[in-house]
N, C-alpha and C positions, 0 to 999 in steps of 0.2 A: 928667526923663531926659533924655541926649541921646542919639540912634541913630547910630551911624557906619555907613552900609552905601553900597555903591558904585552902588548903583541904586535910584530911588524907585518906588512901583508904575504910573507911566505911562510909564515911560521905554522906547522900543521894543524893549529887549533883557529886560523885565523879565519874573518868571515866579513861580514858587511861592516861593521864599524871600521876594522881596517883598511878594506878598500874605501870608505867614506873620506877618512883621511888621505889616504895616499893621493886622492882624486885632487882633494884641497890642497895639498902639499904641491902635487904637481904645477897647479896652476898659480901658486904662490912664488913659486921656483923661476916659471915663466913670467912672473912680475918682477924679477931680480932680486928676491927674497934669498937670504940665505936661510935652508931650511937643514935642521937636524933633528932626528929620533932619538931618544933615550927608552930603549925598550930590552925585553928579555930574552936572553939568549938560550939556544935550544941545538941539540945535536947536529951539527953539518954547518952552523952559522957564524960567520967572522965576527969579532967582536968590535970589528971598526972596517966600514966600508962604505964607498960612497957608491951608489945606483941611479944611474940617471939623473946626476946633478944633486941629488940628495943624499947626505951624510946619516948612517945607522951605526948608533954605538949602542951593543950588545953588552948587557950586565946581567948577573944573577939568573933567576929562575921567577916562577909565576908570581911567589911572594916576595923574595928578596930583591926583585926590582926596586919595590917601593922602598927599602931601605938603600940600594944604591942610588937611588934618586935623591932622596934626603941628603946622604952625606955628599956625595957631587954637589948638590946645591950649596948646602950650608958653608961646605971648606974653599966655596968657589973655584973646583977644578974644573967643573963643568964648562965655566965661560972661558977659562982658559984654553980647554979642548976644543972649543969650539970658536973662540977667537972674539968671543963677547955676545951676550945675550942681551938681546933687545925685547921680548916677550915670550911669555912660555903658553902654550897649548898644551892644557892638561885634559886628556881624554879619560871620564871617569865611567870606568864600566864596573859599577857598584863598588869597588874599594877605591878611595882618593888617596892621591898623592900627596896633597895637602900642601901644594906648592904654593900658596900665598904666605905660609908660614915661614915658608925657607927661603924667600928670594924675596928683594925689593922691587922685583923687574915686575912690568904688566903679566897679570893672569887670566887668560880666560878660559872657562871650565865646559867643556864638550858632554855632553850626556845624551845619550841613545836613549834609554829608558831606566827609569826608578826599577831596582831591583827587588823590591819587596817582595814578591812571589817565588822569586829564584834562588833567594839565599838558602833554603832548607837545603839542598842538594849540596850542599857542606856541614851537614850534621846541626843539633841543635845550637851547641857552645859556639862555634866558630859562626854560625847563622844570628845568633846574636850579637856579638863583636860587630861582624861585617854590618848588620842592620843598624847598629849604634853609631858606627863609624860613617855611614853614607847618610843616616835621615837626621843625624844630631849635629857630631863634629866636623862634616864637612859643610854643611849649612852657615856654621857658627865661622870657620874659617874664611869660608869665600864670602862671607857678608861684605857686599858694596863692588864685588867685582861683576864681571860682564859673565854670564852662562849662553853657550848655543845649545838649544834642542832643537832634534829633527824632524819633531811633531807635535801638534798642537796639546796632543795627550800627554807627551813628557812635560810639554810646558804647564799644563794644569797641574800634574802631580809635583813637579818641583815648588810652585807655588805653595801647594798644600804643605808640603815639608817647610814651609819658612823662608824661602826664597822670594825676595820680592821680584813681583810680576814684570815690572820696570827694567830690571837688569838682564830678563830673559830674551834673547832674538832668536827666531824660528828660520831654521836653514834646514830646508828638506833635503833629502837623498835628492841627485840626480840620476840620470839614466846612464847605468854602466856601457864603456865603449862595445858598439856591437860589431863583431868581427863579420867579415864578408863570407858568406855562408848562403847558399841559395837555399831558399823554404821550399819544404817539399809537402807534399800530400800528409795529412794525420793517416796515424795508424791504423791498420785494419781493426784490430783488437782494441776494444776500451781500454784505454790507457791513462794511469794517473802517475804524475811527474811529481818528485817530491825533492827539493834543492835545500841542503840545509847542511850543518852541521851537524854528526851525530854525537848528539850528548842530552841527557834526561828531560830537561828543561824546551826541548823541540817537541817534545814528544810524538816522536815517529812512529812510536807504537801504536799509538791510536789509528794512523792509516792501516796500518798492518792488521790489527784486529778488525777493521771493518771489511776486510776482505773476503771473508765466510759470507757475511750477510751480503755484500753485494753480489757475488758468486751466483745467488742464487737466481737474480735475474739477468746477470749477465756473467754466463760461462766462461768465457774468454777473458776477464778482465784481468789486466796485467798492473803491477806497480814497478817503477824504475826509479831506483833512490841514487841523486847525485849526491856525492860530499862523505866526508870521513870524520873520525872522531874516537874517542874512547869510550863510548859507549857502542861501537858498532858491534862487537862481541855478542853483547846482549841481545841485539836488535835480529843477529843472526841466529841466536838462540832460540829467539822468541817464532822466529819465521818457521824453522825446524819444527818444534814442537808443535806449531799450529798445523803442520803439513803443507806449508805454503811456498815451497822452494820452486816449483814449478809456476809461480805468478810473481815470485819477488825477485827482481835482479839489481845487487848492488854493485854500482858502477865504479864508487871511490871517487877521487879526484879526477874531474876533468877538465878538458881545455874550455876557451868562452866558446869557442866554435860548437863544440860537441854540446856543451850547456846549451845554446840556443836551437840547436839540430833536435837535441831531445826535447825541449818546451815546444817547440814546434810542432812534433810528430804528437805530442800528448793530446788526451782530449780534456783534459783537466790539470791543474798545478795545485797542489795543497800544503799550506804551512801551519800546520797544527801545533806550533808551541804555544809556552802559554804565556808568554809578554815577548812582545817585541817593539824595538823604537819606532820603527817605521815597516819594513818585511820588504827589503830588497829585492829580495827574489821574486815579489808578487808584481812589480814593476817591468824586470825583466819577462816573466810569463807574458805581461801585458804586450809587450813589445814585438812578443813572437804570435800574437793573437790566442793567446789563450787565456780564458779566466780561470780564477783561484777561489779556493775556499778555504776560510781560516775561522777563527774565534772572535768572535765579537768583542770580546774581555779581554783580548791579547793586546790590549795598548795600540800604537802607533798603525796596526793593521785595519782596524776601523776607517782610518782614513787614507792608506794606500789601497784599499778596496771601498770603492761606492755602493753599497749593496745592493742587489739588484741591477746595477749599471754595468761594473766594468768585474762583477764577482759575488760570491753569496758568503754570508756571515752566519757561521752557526752557534748554538746557545750552549750545547754541551756536545760530549763524543757521541751519544745518539743522534743527536741532530746533526752532528759532522758526516754520519753516514747517510744521512737521508738528503742530504745538502749535495754531495759528491754524487748520490744515484742521481737525484734531481737533473744534473747537468749531465751525467752521462744517457741518460733517458731521450733528453730533450734536445735534437739537434740545432733546430732553430735558436734555442736559447743562447746553447753555447757559441754558435757564431756572433751573435747579436753583442753578448757579453765580451767575446774576444774582439772584436771591432771597436767597442767603446775601450776596452782597456788596452787596444795597440794606439788609440787616439791618446788617452790620455798620459801616456807613458813618456810621451812628448814633451809635457808639460813640466817636466823635471829635468833642472840642469845643473851640470857640476860648476857651472861659469857663477850661476845665482848664488850657491853654498859657499864657494869660496870668497865672490865678492862680501858677503853678510860677514864670513870670518874675519875677514882682512879689515873690514871696517871696525868690529870689535876690539881686534888686536892692537890697531892705532887710535885707538878710544875715542 
């Protein structure tokens, strides 16, 4: 099997999408399948290497990877490099690879979420081109091919674009491997955790801007941000401009153990993204017994969070601040939602996701 994906798990801008495909690929490898990723290259990355039995071929960059994929497929070179292609898993993160037009092999398209709201970050011209490719061209190219959607919201949005409902299989995210760590006590200070790539559409600025209002009721409130990205400098500047340097800690990339330790110490986890296919960090926070707050309109998070049961959903930025305050204020509610979030996190497994993916690839 060949995976077409624009980033690998170690890419500086990698996130939940790459983790999903990595977990599924590992289970396919364990089932005896040969798995090769074709993905973009980045500083320090080898052009061709095998890691844990999975081959990674890296070519081009953010955009040119799509041109490389087209050439390698059409020329047949990718088949020769991999010893033959039996199927293709195309990971469509907004921009499609259009593999179904480039190869005769079976193609399955994995979609985390439809990017309608996110195209604006690349500017008006590219946004129109990108949305046209995603909403029209890709739907036409993949007609009759199987899709994998990571949430029911994504499945419905694909259907609205014209993908036949019968061609879409639901394959939820699993719970990432939990490292061996000893759960500790919650922080003495009211602490908010954010686990995210630092890019505009994740809207981490909404949490930063909420701090002055929250500090009026919770003078010792703190925000700890895990993750990095090209928007980090803007968030640092916003923090400084608001005089919040003593309240906000940017931790950058953290290890899996540090991630769960931070989530375990936090009082609440916030995912203020404009759109998510699922919201993997919500399940991770739940595993640590920490409830989450996110936007009800942000796609799959409305499935990852059961509103009022495992976390709270907000209508807008002001409501996000209010929902965070509600959890910081009410220890019994935090405990109840956190306990239920922990129980629910165990319902999602990578084995189930991989089984669905393999069935789709086998036809």
